[in-house]
C-alpha angles and dihedrals in degrees: 000000000000124000092253091052091049090051091052092050092046092049090053091048092048090053089055099044124109122239094260094057091043089057091050092048091047091052092050094049093046091053091047093052092046090053091047090051091050092048092048091049091051091049091049092049092047090052093058110098115229117245114272093251092060112094122189113247125226127210089259090053090055092047090049091050090050092050091050091049091048091051091049090054091049089053092050093252095142140095130225116248092238091053090049091051091051092048093047091054088062094055 
């Protein structure tokens, strides 16, 4: 059966359905379209090239960053959250 024939049959069936089944069908189609929209959005976002200054990070890059941050904390190169909040309010 072709797509157009299936559509015709479905249209006839929809015209004959009771309200309860129409609500179920509506719910199913809404969920389907929401999933399609989410999948399309993800595909569109994945297709966007990152800016040239963005470099992908490896696991070793992340570990190196963590070691540097830990060393900064050990050397007192940190700021208290309350001080940061106060400073950010002045921006």
